[in-house]
All heavy atoms as TSV, in Angstrom:
chain	resi	resn	atom	element	x	y	z
A	1	MET	N	N	-3.294	148.498	186.233
A	1	MET	CA	C	-2.589	149.598	185.594
A	1	MET	C	C	-2.694	150.902	186.374
A	1	MET	O	O	-1.879	151.783	186.189
A	1	MET	CB	C	-3.107	149.806	184.172
A	1	MET	CG	C	-2.720	148.721	183.218
A	1	MET	SD	S	-0.942	148.639	183.099
A	1	MET	CE	C	-0.752	147.082	182.349
A	2	GLN	N	N	-3.694	151.028	187.236
A	2	GLN	CA	C	-3.842	152.253	188.019
A	2	GLN	C	C	-2.604	152.500	188.880
A	2	GLN	O	O	-2.133	153.629	188.985
A	2	GLN	CB	C	-5.091	152.184	188.909
A	2	GLN	CG	C	-5.297	153.411	189.773
A	2	GLN	CD	C	-5.536	154.678	188.970
A	2	GLN	OE1	O	-6.163	154.647	187.922
A	2	GLN	NE2	N	-5.027	155.798	189.455
A	3	LEU	N	N	-2.052	151.447	189.480
A	3	LEU	CA	C	-0.857	151.605	190.303
A	3	LEU	C	C	0.312	152.126	189.471
A	3	LEU	O	O	1.058	152.995	189.909
A	3	LEU	CB	C	-0.482	150.283	190.964
A	3	LEU	CG	C	0.727	150.314	191.886
A	3	LEU	CD1	C	0.537	151.335	193.004
A	3	LEU	CD2	C	0.990	148.944	192.466
A	4	HIS	N	N	0.450	151.612	188.245
A	4	HIS	CA	C	1.509	152.098	187.363
A	4	HIS	C	C	1.351	153.594	187.116
A	4	HIS	O	O	2.325	154.338	187.174
A	4	HIS	CB	C	1.479	151.373	186.023
A	4	HIS	CG	C	1.872	149.940	186.119
A	4	HIS	ND1	N	1.571	149.048	185.137
A	4	HIS	CD2	C	2.523	149.233	187.061
A	4	HIS	CE1	C	2.030	147.861	185.467
A	4	HIS	NE2	N	2.607	147.961	186.634
A	5	GLU	N	N	0.139	154.007	186.852
A	5	GLU	CA	C	-0.105	155.425	186.587
A	5	GLU	C	C	0.157	156.271	187.826
A	5	GLU	O	O	0.727	157.357	187.731
A	5	GLU	CB	C	-1.541	155.620	186.098
A	5	GLU	CG	C	-1.792	154.997	184.736
A	5	GLU	CD	C	-3.258	154.990	184.347
A	5	GLU	OE1	O	-4.061	155.689	185.013
A	5	GLU	OE2	O	-3.600	154.300	183.381
A	6	ASP	N	N	-0.222	155.768	188.991
A	6	ASP	CA	C	-0.004	156.515	190.238
A	6	ASP	C	C	1.481	156.698	190.529
A	6	ASP	O	O	1.922	157.785	190.891
A	6	ASP	CB	C	-0.670	155.806	191.414
A	6	ASP	CG	C	-2.189	155.842	191.352
A	6	ASP	OD1	O	-2.739	156.636	190.561
A	6	ASP	OD2	O	-2.823	155.070	192.091
A	7	VAL	N	N	2.250	155.645	190.376
A	7	VAL	CA	C	3.675	155.699	190.714
A	7	VAL	C	C	4.467	156.551	189.716
A	7	VAL	O	O	5.495	157.120	190.064
A	7	VAL	CB	C	4.255	154.278	190.850
A	7	VAL	CG1	C	4.555	153.654	189.511
A	7	VAL	CG2	C	5.479	154.269	191.721
A	8	MET	N	N	3.976	156.691	188.508
A	8	MET	CA	C	4.690	157.455	187.479
A	8	MET	C	C	4.743	158.948	187.779
A	8	MET	O	O	5.560	159.662	187.218
A	8	MET	CB	C	4.057	157.227	186.107
A	8	MET	CG	C	4.236	155.821	185.567
A	8	MET	SD	S	5.954	155.323	185.448
A	8	MET	CE	C	6.563	156.458	184.239
A	9	GLN	N	N	3.926	159.433	188.687
A	9	GLN	CA	C	3.936	160.863	188.987
A	9	GLN	C	C	5.071	161.257	189.933
A	9	GLN	O	O	5.334	162.433	190.129
A	9	GLN	CB	C	2.593	161.288	189.561
A	9	GLN	CG	C	2.280	160.692	190.914
A	9	GLN	CD	C	0.901	161.063	191.395
A	9	GLN	OE1	O	0.466	162.198	191.211
A	9	GLN	NE2	N	0.216	160.111	191.997
A	10	TYR	N	N	5.770	160.274	190.502
A	10	TYR	CA	C	6.849	160.562	191.451
A	10	TYR	C	C	8.216	160.499	190.776
A	10	TYR	O	O	8.419	159.770	189.825
A	10	TYR	CB	C	6.806	159.585	192.623
A	10	TYR	CG	C	5.540	159.709	193.429
A	10	TYR	CD1	C	4.474	158.847	193.208
A	10	TYR	CD2	C	5.407	160.710	194.379
A	10	TYR	CE1	C	3.302	158.974	193.932
A	10	TYR	CE2	C	4.241	160.841	195.111
A	10	TYR	CZ	C	3.187	159.972	194.884
A	10	TYR	OH	O	2.031	160.101	195.591
A	11	GLN	N	N	9.162	161.270	191.318
A	11	GLN	CA	C	10.517	161.292	190.777
A	11	GLN	C	C	11.541	160.704	191.735
A	11	GLN	O	O	12.691	160.511	191.358
A	11	GLN	CB	C	10.917	162.728	190.439
A	11	GLN	CG	C	10.076	163.318	189.344
A	11	GLN	CD	C	10.493	164.738	189.029
A	11	GLN	OE1	O	11.497	165.232	189.520
A	11	GLN	NE2	N	9.716	165.408	188.208
A	12	ALA	N	N	11.140	160.439	192.967
A	12	ALA	CA	C	12.063	159.880	193.953
A	12	ALA	C	C	11.308	158.965	194.904
A	12	ALA	O	O	10.107	159.160	195.146
A	12	ALA	CB	C	12.742	160.992	194.737
A	13	PHE	N	N	12.007	157.981	195.426
A	13	PHE	CA	C	11.426	157.012	196.347
A	13	PHE	C	C	12.409	156.764	197.482
A	13	PHE	O	O	13.618	156.891	197.305
A	13	PHE	CB	C	11.138	155.690	195.626
A	13	PHE	CG	C	10.226	155.859	194.450
A	13	PHE	CD1	C	10.745	156.091	193.192
A	13	PHE	CD2	C	8.864	155.815	194.603
A	13	PHE	CE1	C	9.915	156.270	192.107
A	13	PHE	CE2	C	8.014	155.998	193.528
A	13	PHE	CZ	C	8.543	156.224	192.273
A	14	THR	N	N	11.885	156.403	198.636
A	14	THR	CA	C	12.747	156.099	199.763
A	14	THR	C	C	12.204	154.894	200.514
A	14	THR	O	O	11.009	154.611	200.481
A	14	THR	CB	C	12.890	157.306	200.716
A	14	THR	OG1	O	13.845	156.974	201.723
A	14	THR	CG2	C	11.577	157.681	201.358
A	15	ASP	N	N	13.081	154.186	201.156
A	15	ASP	CA	C	12.711	153.041	201.965
A	15	ASP	C	C	13.439	153.203	203.298
A	15	ASP	O	O	14.615	152.862	203.423
A	15	ASP	CB	C	13.118	151.740	201.276
A	15	ASP	CG	C	12.616	150.515	202.004
A	15	ASP	OD1	O	12.188	150.659	203.176
A	15	ASP	OD2	O	12.655	149.435	201.432
A	16	MET	N	N	12.757	153.743	204.278
A	16	MET	CA	C	13.384	154.043	205.564
A	16	MET	C	C	13.851	152.791	206.295
A	16	MET	O	O	14.744	152.851	207.121
A	16	MET	CB	C	12.409	154.832	206.444
A	16	MET	CG	C	12.081	156.177	205.862
A	16	MET	SD	S	10.896	157.222	206.747
A	16	MET	CE	C	10.352	156.298	208.115
A	17	GLU	N	N	13.277	151.646	205.988
A	17	GLU	CA	C	13.637	150.414	206.672
A	17	GLU	C	C	14.788	149.675	206.005
A	17	GLU	O	O	15.339	148.750	206.575
A	17	GLU	CB	C	12.421	149.477	206.736
A	17	GLU	CG	C	11.263	150.040	207.519
A	17	GLU	CD	C	11.582	150.152	209.008
A	17	GLU	OE1	O	12.275	149.268	209.532
A	17	GLU	OE2	O	11.147	151.132	209.632
A	18	PHE	N	N	15.164	150.065	204.797
A	18	PHE	CA	C	16.181	149.337	204.051
A	18	PHE	C	C	17.559	149.506	204.684
A	18	PHE	O	O	17.972	150.601	205.035
A	18	PHE	CB	C	16.227	149.807	202.595
A	18	PHE	CG	C	17.289	149.123	201.790
A	18	PHE	CD1	C	17.165	147.786	201.454
A	18	PHE	CD2	C	18.419	149.801	201.389
A	18	PHE	CE1	C	18.144	147.146	200.715
A	18	PHE	CE2	C	19.406	149.176	200.657
A	18	PHE	CZ	C	19.265	147.849	200.322
A	19	ASN	N	N	18.255	148.406	204.840
A	19	ASN	CA	C	19.619	148.400	205.361
A	19	ASN	C	C	20.471	147.581	204.399
A	19	ASN	O	O	20.348	146.351	204.348
A	19	ASN	CB	C	19.662	147.805	206.768
A	19	ASN	CG	C	21.055	147.800	207.350
A	19	ASN	OD1	O	22.051	147.926	206.644
A	19	ASN	ND2	N	21.135	147.645	208.662
A	20	HIS	N	N	21.324	148.242	203.623
A	20	HIS	CA	C	22.109	147.553	202.596
A	20	HIS	C	C	23.090	146.540	203.184
A	20	HIS	O	O	23.611	145.698	202.470
A	20	HIS	CB	C	22.833	148.562	201.701
A	20	HIS	CG	C	23.943	149.288	202.376
A	20	HIS	ND1	N	23.730	150.393	203.165
A	20	HIS	CD2	C	25.265	149.067	202.375
A	20	HIS	CE1	C	24.880	150.823	203.625
A	20	HIS	NE2	N	25.834	150.047	203.167
A	21	LYS	N	N	23.332	146.595	204.482
A	21	LYS	CA	C	24.217	145.615	205.113
A	21	LYS	C	C	23.491	144.310	205.422
A	21	LYS	O	O	24.120	143.284	205.641
A	21	LYS	CB	C	24.817	146.194	206.388
A	21	LYS	CG	C	25.747	147.358	206.114
A	21	LYS	CD	C	26.297	147.951	207.390
A	21	LYS	CE	C	27.195	149.141	207.042
A	21	LYS	NZ	N	27.652	149.831	208.232
A	22	LYS	N	N	22.154	144.346	205.411
A	22	LYS	CA	C	21.357	143.161	205.743
A	22	LYS	C	C	20.605	142.591	204.543
A	22	LYS	O	O	20.162	141.455	204.573
A	22	LYS	CB	C	20.343	143.493	206.833
A	22	LYS	CG	C	20.973	143.832	208.160
A	22	LYS	CD	C	19.900	144.092	209.194
A	22	LYS	CE	C	20.512	144.411	210.543
A	22	LYS	NZ	N	19.480	144.641	211.557
A	23	SER	N	N	20.445	143.369	203.493
A	23	SER	CA	C	19.626	142.923	202.363
A	23	SER	C	C	20.129	143.548	201.068
A	23	SER	O	O	20.708	144.628	201.072
A	23	SER	CB	C	18.173	143.345	202.588
A	23	SER	OG	O	17.381	142.983	201.478
A	24	ILE	N	N	19.889	142.840	199.974
A	24	ILE	CA	C	20.230	143.414	198.668
A	24	ILE	C	C	18.990	143.910	197.937
A	24	ILE	O	O	19.094	144.512	196.887
A	24	ILE	CB	C	20.982	142.390	197.776
A	24	ILE	CG1	C	20.112	141.164	197.506
A	24	ILE	CG2	C	22.299	142.030	198.401
A	24	ILE	CD1	C	20.668	140.239	196.455
A	25	HIS	N	N	17.812	143.659	198.493
A	25	HIS	CA	C	16.559	144.039	197.843
A	25	HIS	C	C	16.003	145.310	198.469
A	25	HIS	O	O	15.858	145.396	199.683
A	25	HIS	CB	C	15.527	142.919	197.969
A	25	HIS	CG	C	16.019	141.634	197.400
A	25	HIS	ND1	N	16.190	141.442	196.051
A	25	HIS	CD2	C	16.411	140.491	198.000
A	25	HIS	CE1	C	16.656	140.228	195.836
A	25	HIS	NE2	N	16.802	139.631	197.004
A	26	CYS	N	N	15.701	146.278	197.644
A	26	CYS	CA	C	15.167	147.553	198.114
A	26	CYS	C	C	13.946	147.914	197.271
A	26	CYS	O	O	14.068	148.201	196.075
A	26	CYS	CB	C	16.231	148.643	198.003
A	26	CYS	SG	S	15.637	150.273	198.482
A	27	PRO	N	N	12.747	147.905	197.868
A	27	PRO	CA	C	11.540	148.248	197.118
A	27	PRO	C	C	11.594	149.639	196.488
A	27	PRO	O	O	11.111	149.842	195.379
A	27	PRO	CB	C	10.432	148.160	198.163
A	27	PRO	CG	C	10.959	147.233	199.203
A	27	PRO	CD	C	12.439	147.491	199.246
A	28	ALA	N	N	12.191	150.604	197.180
A	28	ALA	CA	C	12.277	151.957	196.623
A	28	ALA	C	C	13.138	151.974	195.363
A	28	ALA	O	O	12.815	152.653	194.385
A	28	ALA	CB	C	12.847	152.922	197.675
A	29	TYR	N	N	14.239	151.219	195.378
A	29	TYR	CA	C	15.106	151.141	194.203
A	29	TYR	C	C	14.368	150.474	193.038
A	29	TYR	O	O	14.471	150.912	191.891
A	29	TYR	CB	C	16.377	150.367	194.552
A	29	TYR	CG	C	17.389	150.344	193.436
A	29	TYR	CD1	C	18.246	151.416	193.235
A	29	TYR	CD2	C	17.478	149.255	192.577
A	29	TYR	CE1	C	19.176	151.401	192.211
A	29	TYR	CE2	C	18.405	149.240	191.553
A	29	TYR	CZ	C	19.247	150.304	191.378
A	29	TYR	OH	O	20.153	150.293	190.358
A	30	ALA	N	N	13.602	149.426	193.346
A	30	ALA	CA	C	12.838	148.737	192.304
A	30	ALA	C	C	11.813	149.676	191.667
A	30	ALA	O	O	11.654	149.688	190.440
A	30	ALA	CB	C	12.151	147.505	192.884
A	31	LEU	N	N	11.127	150.461	192.479
A	31	LEU	CA	C	10.166	151.421	191.937
A	31	LEU	C	C	10.859	152.486	191.090
A	31	LEU	O	O	10.375	152.845	190.018
A	31	LEU	CB	C	9.395	152.105	193.068
A	31	LEU	CG	C	8.174	151.386	193.575
A	31	LEU	CD1	C	7.598	152.110	194.780
A	31	LEU	CD2	C	7.133	151.240	192.492
A	32	ALA	N	N	11.971	152.985	191.577
A	32	ALA	CA	C	12.712	154.000	190.818
A	32	ALA	C	C	13.178	153.444	189.476
A	32	ALA	O	O	13.111	154.133	188.452
A	32	ALA	CB	C	13.903	154.498	191.635
A	33	MET	N	N	13.640	152.204	189.477
A	33	MET	CA	C	14.075	151.566	188.233
A	33	MET	C	C	12.891	151.410	187.277
A	33	MET	O	O	12.999	151.698	186.083
A	33	MET	CB	C	14.705	150.207	188.517
A	33	MET	CG	C	15.144	149.464	187.278
A	33	MET	SD	S	16.474	150.270	186.369
A	33	MET	CE	C	17.846	149.840	187.396
A	34	PHE	N	N	11.748	150.960	187.791
A	34	PHE	CA	C	10.551	150.821	186.965
A	34	PHE	C	C	10.174	152.144	186.319
A	34	PHE	O	O	9.920	152.219	185.119
A	34	PHE	CB	C	9.376	150.275	187.787
A	34	PHE	CG	C	8.073	150.369	187.054
A	34	PHE	CD1	C	7.758	149.461	186.054
A	34	PHE	CD2	C	7.175	151.381	187.337
A	34	PHE	CE1	C	6.566	149.558	185.357
A	34	PHE	CE2	C	5.982	151.493	186.650
A	34	PHE	CZ	C	5.682	150.572	185.657
A	35	VAL	N	N	10.138	153.204	187.114
A	35	VAL	CA	C	9.755	154.516	186.594
A	35	VAL	C	C	10.755	154.985	185.537
A	35	VAL	O	O	10.366	155.476	184.477
A	35	VAL	CB	C	9.622	155.547	187.740
A	35	VAL	CG1	C	9.478	156.963	187.194
A	35	VAL	CG2	C	8.428	155.202	188.620
A	36	ALA	N	N	12.043	154.825	185.801
A	36	ALA	CA	C	13.059	155.257	184.843
A	36	ALA	C	C	12.941	154.507	183.526
A	36	ALA	O	O	12.976	155.109	182.451
A	36	ALA	CB	C	14.455	155.053	185.441
A	37	LEU	N	N	12.789	153.190	183.591
A	37	LEU	CA	C	12.662	152.395	182.361
A	37	LEU	C	C	11.366	152.714	181.631
A	37	LEU	O	O	11.340	152.820	180.403
A	37	LEU	CB	C	12.737	150.904	182.682
A	37	LEU	CG	C	14.090	150.395	183.180
A	37	LEU	CD1	C	13.963	148.951	183.661
A	37	LEU	CD2	C	15.149	150.517	182.112
A	38	ASN	N	N	10.285	152.879	182.381
A	38	ASN	CA	C	8.988	153.151	181.770
A	38	ASN	C	C	8.960	154.525	181.106
A	38	ASN	O	O	8.431	154.682	180.004
A	38	ASN	CB	C	7.886	153.033	182.822
A	38	ASN	CG	C	6.516	152.890	182.214
A	38	ASN	OD1	O	6.353	152.261	181.167
A	38	ASN	ND2	N	5.535	153.460	182.855
A	39	LYS	N	N	9.539	155.540	181.757
A	39	LYS	CA	C	9.566	156.882	181.163
A	39	LYS	C	C	10.381	156.914	179.876
A	39	LYS	O	O	10.134	157.734	179.005
A	39	LYS	CB	C	10.126	157.897	182.155
A	39	LYS	CG	C	9.129	158.286	183.224
A	39	LYS	CD	C	9.655	159.380	184.105
A	39	LYS	CE	C	8.582	159.823	185.087
A	39	LYS	NZ	N	9.037	160.924	185.940
A	40	ARG	N	N	11.347	156.032	179.762
A	40	ARG	CA	C	12.152	155.952	178.543
A	40	ARG	C	C	11.528	155.009	177.511
A	40	ARG	O	O	12.109	154.734	176.479
A	40	ARG	CB	C	13.565	155.485	178.894
A	40	ARG	CG	C	14.350	156.537	179.629
A	40	ARG	CD	C	15.621	155.969	180.225
A	40	ARG	NE	N	16.414	156.979	180.902
A	40	ARG	CZ	C	16.181	157.425	182.131
A	40	ARG	NH1	N	15.165	156.952	182.820
A	40	ARG	NH2	N	16.947	158.335	182.683
A	41	GLU	N	N	10.328	154.508	177.835
A	41	GLU	CA	C	9.575	153.594	176.970
A	41	GLU	C	C	10.383	152.344	176.625
A	41	GLU	O	O	10.280	151.805	175.525
A	41	GLU	CB	C	9.097	154.315	175.711
A	41	GLU	CG	C	8.160	155.468	176.026
A	41	GLU	CD	C	7.687	156.211	174.798
A	41	GLU	OE1	O	8.082	155.855	173.664
A	41	GLU	OE2	O	6.905	157.162	174.970
A	42	LEU	N	N	11.183	151.870	177.582
A	42	LEU	CA	C	11.989	150.675	177.361
A	42	LEU	C	C	11.279	149.393	177.788
A	42	LEU	O	O	11.767	148.305	177.524
A	42	LEU	CB	C	13.325	150.805	178.111
A	42	LEU	CG	C	14.220	151.938	177.631
A	42	LEU	CD1	C	15.437	152.072	178.532
A	42	LEU	CD2	C	14.651	151.683	176.186
A	43	LEU	N	N	10.129	149.521	178.428
A	43	LEU	CA	C	9.401	148.336	178.891
A	43	LEU	C	C	8.254	147.945	177.969
A	43	LEU	O	O	7.630	146.917	178.173
A	43	LEU	CB	C	8.838	148.589	180.302
A	43	LEU	CG	C	9.869	148.811	181.392
A	43	LEU	CD1	C	9.168	149.125	182.715
A	43	LEU	CD2	C	10.755	147.592	181.543
A	44	ASP	N	N	8.000	148.747	176.959
A	44	ASP	CA	C	6.816	148.546	176.117
A	44	ASP	C	C	6.719	147.157	175.501
A	44	ASP	O	O	5.640	146.572	175.466
A	44	ASP	CB	C	6.758	149.604	175.015
A	44	ASP	CG	C	6.493	150.994	175.574
A	44	ASP	OD1	O	6.070	151.096	176.744
A	44	ASP	OD2	O	6.722	151.971	174.844
A	45	ASN	N	N	7.806	146.612	175.017
A	45	ASN	CA	C	7.746	145.335	174.303
A	45	ASN	C	C	8.528	144.219	174.995
A	45	ASN	O	O	8.897	143.238	174.364
A	45	ASN	CB	C	8.268	145.512	172.874
A	45	ASN	CG	C	7.398	146.461	172.082
A	45	ASN	OD1	O	6.179	146.375	172.127
A	45	ASN	ND2	N	8.018	147.394	171.380
A	46	VAL	N	N	8.772	144.353	176.287
A	46	VAL	CA	C	9.527	143.338	177.010
A	46	VAL	C	C	8.584	142.268	177.533
A	46	VAL	O	O	7.750	142.530	178.394
A	46	VAL	CB	C	10.318	143.949	178.186
A	46	VAL	CG1	C	11.000	142.878	178.996
A	46	VAL	CG2	C	11.329	144.949	177.672
A	47	GLU	N	N	8.696	141.065	176.965
A	47	GLU	CA	C	7.906	139.934	177.428
A	47	GLU	C	C	8.795	138.788	177.883
A	47	GLU	O	O	8.423	138.013	178.750
A	47	GLU	CB	C	6.957	139.465	176.331
A	47	GLU	CG	C	5.895	140.502	175.990
A	47	GLU	CD	C	4.966	140.030	174.898
A	47	GLU	OE1	O	4.934	138.819	174.609
A	47	GLU	OE2	O	4.254	140.878	174.330
A	48	ASP	N	N	9.974	138.695	177.344
A	48	ASP	CA	C	10.918	137.628	177.679
A	48	ASP	C	C	11.734	138.040	178.911
A	48	ASP	O	O	12.349	139.109	178.912
A	48	ASP	CB	C	11.839	137.397	176.483
A	48	ASP	CG	C	12.863	136.298	176.712
A	48	ASP	OD1	O	12.938	135.753	177.832
A	48	ASP	OD2	O	13.600	135.992	175.759
A	49	PRO	N	N	11.760	137.216	179.960
A	49	PRO	CA	C	12.537	137.555	181.164
A	49	PRO	C	C	14.018	137.824	180.885
A	49	PRO	O	O	14.626	138.674	181.537
A	49	PRO	CB	C	12.375	136.329	182.062
A	49	PRO	CG	C	11.114	135.696	181.605
A	49	PRO	CD	C	11.026	135.977	180.131
A	50	MET	N	N	14.612	137.148	179.930
A	50	MET	CA	C	16.021	137.375	179.616
A	50	MET	C	C	16.231	138.732	178.951
A	50	MET	O	O	17.259	139.380	179.170
A	50	MET	CB	C	16.588	136.254	178.745
A	50	MET	CG	C	16.760	134.941	179.489
A	50	MET	SD	S	17.666	135.090	181.059
A	50	MET	CE	C	19.259	135.664	180.514
A	51	VAL	N	N	15.286	139.175	178.163
A	51	VAL	CA	C	15.365	140.503	177.564
A	51	VAL	C	C	15.306	141.553	178.670
A	51	VAL	O	O	16.072	142.517	178.670
A	51	VAL	CB	C	14.235	140.725	176.539
A	51	VAL	CG1	C	14.173	142.177	176.086
A	51	VAL	CG2	C	14.408	139.794	175.357
A	52	PHE	N	N	14.416	141.340	179.635
A	52	PHE	CA	C	14.339	142.264	180.768
A	52	PHE	C	C	15.632	142.247	181.575
A	52	PHE	O	O	16.138	143.290	181.974
A	52	PHE	CB	C	13.158	141.945	181.684
A	52	PHE	CG	C	13.118	142.844	182.882
A	52	PHE	CD1	C	12.649	144.143	182.771
A	52	PHE	CD2	C	13.580	142.406	184.111
A	52	PHE	CE1	C	12.640	144.994	183.863
A	52	PHE	CE2	C	13.571	143.248	185.211
A	52	PHE	CZ	C	13.100	144.540	185.083
A	53	TYR	N	N	16.174	141.063	181.823
A	53	TYR	CA	C	17.425	140.956	182.573
A	53	TYR	C	C	18.544	141.739	181.890
A	53	TYR	O	O	19.264	142.491	182.536
A	53	TYR	CB	C	17.843	139.499	182.746
A	53	TYR	CG	C	19.192	139.372	183.411
A	53	TYR	CD1	C	19.308	139.473	184.786
A	53	TYR	CD2	C	20.342	139.197	182.651
A	53	TYR	CE1	C	20.544	139.393	185.403
A	53	TYR	CE2	C	21.590	139.115	183.253
A	53	TYR	CZ	C	21.686	139.211	184.624
A	53	TYR	OH	O	22.912	139.138	185.216
A	54	ASP	N	N	18.672	141.569	180.587
A	54	ASP	CA	C	19.710	142.291	179.840
A	54	ASP	C	C	19.486	143.800	179.918
A	54	ASP	O	O	20.431	144.568	180.113
A	54	ASP	CB	C	19.746	141.844	178.381
A	54	ASP	CG	C	20.262	140.421	178.222
A	54	ASP	OD1	O	20.940	139.921	179.155
A	54	ASP	OD2	O	19.981	139.812	177.176
A	55	LEU	N	N	18.237	144.213	179.773
A	55	LEU	CA	C	17.899	145.629	179.858
A	55	LEU	C	C	18.246	146.164	181.240
A	55	LEU	O	O	18.899	147.206	181.374
A	55	LEU	CB	C	16.407	145.819	179.579
A	55	LEU	CG	C	15.849	147.226	179.718
A	55	LEU	CD1	C	16.458	148.144	178.680
A	55	LEU	CD2	C	14.344	147.198	179.590
A	56	TYR	N	N	17.865	145.463	182.271
A	56	TYR	CA	C	18.134	145.879	183.649
A	56	TYR	C	C	19.636	145.899	183.934
A	56	TYR	O	O	20.153	146.841	184.511
A	56	TYR	CB	C	17.432	144.937	184.625
A	56	TYR	CG	C	17.763	145.213	186.060
A	56	TYR	CD1	C	17.100	146.220	186.749
A	56	TYR	CD2	C	18.741	144.487	186.722
A	56	TYR	CE1	C	17.411	146.496	188.065
A	56	TYR	CE2	C	19.056	144.758	188.045
A	56	TYR	CZ	C	18.387	145.761	188.706
A	56	TYR	OH	O	18.709	146.024	190.006
A	57	HIS	N	N	20.312	144.876	183.508
A	57	HIS	CA	C	21.744	144.746	183.771
A	57	HIS	C	C	22.546	145.853	183.086
A	57	HIS	O	O	23.504	146.383	183.652
A	57	HIS	CB	C	22.231	143.377	183.306
A	57	HIS	CG	C	23.655	143.106	183.653
A	57	HIS	ND1	N	24.684	143.382	182.785
A	57	HIS	CD2	C	24.222	142.618	184.785
A	57	HIS	CE1	C	25.823	143.058	183.365
A	57	HIS	NE2	N	25.576	142.595	184.579
A	58	ASP	N	N	22.148	146.222	181.880
A	58	ASP	CA	C	22.890	147.220	181.099
A	58	ASP	C	C	22.468	148.662	181.390
A	58	ASP	O	O	23.125	149.598	180.958
A	58	ASP	CB	C	22.722	146.947	179.604
A	58	ASP	CG	C	23.356	145.629	179.195
A	58	ASP	OD1	O	24.233	145.134	179.934
A	58	ASP	OD2	O	22.961	145.085	178.143
A	59	PHE	N	N	21.369	148.843	182.121
A	59	PHE	CA	C	20.845	150.174	182.401
A	59	PHE	C	C	21.721	150.863	183.442
A	59	PHE	O	O	21.977	150.333	184.514
A	59	PHE	CB	C	19.400	150.085	182.909
A	59	PHE	CG	C	18.698	151.411	182.965
A	59	PHE	CD1	C	18.252	152.021	181.816
A	59	PHE	CD2	C	18.481	152.030	184.177
A	59	PHE	CE1	C	17.595	153.234	181.861
A	59	PHE	CE2	C	17.826	153.244	184.241
A	59	PHE	CZ	C	17.385	153.843	183.087
A	60	LYS	N	N	22.227	152.031	183.126
A	60	LYS	CA	C	23.100	152.771	184.035
A	60	LYS	C	C	22.268	153.691	184.925
A	60	LYS	O	O	21.440	154.446	184.446
A	60	LYS	CB	C	24.114	153.607	183.248
A	60	LYS	CG	C	24.970	152.785	182.306
A	60	LYS	CD	C	25.780	151.742	183.066
A	60	LYS	CE	C	26.631	150.945	182.097
A	60	LYS	NZ	N	26.775	149.570	182.448
A	61	VAL	N	N	22.508	153.602	186.218
A	61	VAL	CA	C	21.783	154.397	187.194
A	61	VAL	C	C	22.722	155.416	187.811
A	61	VAL	O	O	23.835	155.082	188.206
A	61	VAL	CB	C	21.198	153.505	188.308
A	61	VAL	CG1	C	20.537	154.336	189.392
A	61	VAL	CG2	C	20.224	152.504	187.730
A	62	SER	N	N	22.270	156.656	187.877
A	62	SER	CA	C	23.022	157.692	188.566
A	62	SER	C	C	22.340	157.931	189.905
A	62	SER	O	O	21.191	158.337	189.958
A	62	SER	CB	C	23.020	158.981	187.744
A	62	SER	OG	O	23.604	160.015	188.492
A	63	ASN	N	N	23.050	157.657	190.978
A	63	ASN	CA	C	22.489	157.804	192.302
A	63	ASN	C	C	23.406	158.720	193.101
A	63	ASN	O	O	24.368	158.273	193.697
A	63	ASN	CB	C	22.354	156.434	192.962
A	63	ASN	CG	C	21.563	156.515	194.240
A	63	ASN	OD1	O	21.570	157.531	194.912
A	63	ASN	ND2	N	20.881	155.449	194.572
A	64	THR	N	N	23.099	159.991	193.120
A	64	THR	CA	C	23.977	160.991	193.712
A	64	THR	C	C	24.292	160.704	195.169
A	64	THR	O	O	25.437	160.778	195.589
A	64	THR	CB	C	23.345	162.394	193.584
A	64	THR	OG1	O	23.070	162.632	192.214
A	64	THR	CG2	C	24.286	163.456	194.101
A	65	ALA	N	N	23.293	160.347	195.969
A	65	ALA	CA	C	23.531	160.095	197.391
A	65	ALA	C	C	24.547	158.980	197.577
A	65	ALA	O	O	25.472	159.089	198.370
A	65	ALA	CB	C	22.229	159.743	198.095
A	66	ASN	N	N	24.401	157.901	196.831
A	66	ASN	CA	C	25.340	156.794	196.971
A	66	ASN	C	C	26.700	157.135	196.381
A	66	ASN	O	O	27.717	156.682	196.874
A	66	ASN	CB	C	24.779	155.532	196.313
A	66	ASN	CG	C	23.710	154.910	197.175
A	66	ASN	OD1	O	23.736	155.028	198.382
A	66	ASN	ND2	N	22.757	154.268	196.544
A	67	SER	N	N	26.727	157.934	195.345
A	67	SER	CA	C	28.002	158.328	194.763
A	67	SER	C	C	28.805	159.168	195.753
A	67	SER	O	O	30.013	159.021	195.849
A	67	SER	CB	C	27.773	159.140	193.489
A	67	SER	OG	O	27.129	158.361	192.519
A	68	LEU	N	N	28.138	160.010	196.499
A	68	LEU	CA	C	28.819	160.852	197.471
A	68	LEU	C	C	29.339	160.057	198.656
A	68	LEU	O	O	30.334	160.397	199.268
A	68	LEU	CB	C	27.873	161.958	197.972
A	68	LEU	CG	C	27.458	162.987	196.933
A	68	LEU	CD1	C	26.419	163.935	197.525
A	68	LEU	CD2	C	28.662	163.774	196.442
A	69	GLU	N	N	28.660	158.965	198.986
A	69	GLU	CA	C	29.029	158.162	200.138
A	69	GLU	C	C	29.950	156.992	199.772
A	69	GLU	O	O	30.263	156.174	200.616
A	69	GLU	CB	C	27.780	157.605	200.805
A	69	GLU	CG	C	26.858	158.665	201.333
A	69	GLU	CD	C	25.520	158.100	201.764
A	69	GLU	OE1	O	25.351	156.872	201.758
A	69	GLU	OE2	O	24.634	158.891	202.084
A	70	GLY	N	N	30.354	156.894	198.537
A	70	GLY	CA	C	31.161	155.759	198.135
A	70	GLY	C	C	30.293	154.606	197.663
A	70	GLY	O	O	30.786	153.548	197.315
A	71	GLY	N	N	29.013	154.799	197.718
A	71	GLY	CA	C	27.948	153.973	197.193
A	71	GLY	C	C	28.046	152.474	197.230
A	71	GLY	O	O	29.101	151.900	197.220
A	72	TRP	N	N	26.931	151.844	197.292
A	72	TRP	CA	C	26.815	150.393	197.266
A	72	TRP	C	C	26.028	149.935	196.069
A	72	TRP	O	O	25.898	148.774	195.825
A	72	TRP	CB	C	26.177	149.871	198.557
A	72	TRP	CG	C	24.959	150.619	198.963
A	72	TRP	CD1	C	24.892	151.683	199.808
A	72	TRP	CD2	C	23.622	150.409	198.528
A	72	TRP	NE1	N	23.619	152.148	199.921
A	72	TRP	CE2	C	22.812	151.377	199.155
A	72	TRP	CE3	C	23.026	149.499	197.666
A	72	TRP	CZ2	C	21.440	151.450	198.943
A	72	TRP	CZ3	C	21.661	149.575	197.464
A	72	TRP	CH2	C	20.883	150.543	198.102
A	73	VAL	N	N	25.462	150.891	195.289
A	73	VAL	CA	C	24.672	150.523	194.115
A	73	VAL	C	C	25.567	150.524	192.900
A	73	VAL	O	O	26.379	151.346	192.707
A	73	VAL	CB	C	23.499	151.505	193.904
A	73	VAL	CG1	C	22.762	151.183	192.631
A	73	VAL	CG2	C	22.575	151.471	195.081
């Protein structure tokens, strides 16, 4: 749980090695999603993977940098 507490103090994440043309997985995006869901207390009672999938799938993300560039997210 210490890692969860440490990461919650940040508001932005970056992955300098991520290339959206080569991969669909971005650790920085995953951390940002975790923090956003956790701050909204949406992860408190999620134990079923399908419940998490629905929550993740329906969660709207505003990503200004990608919106300005025509975005890939």
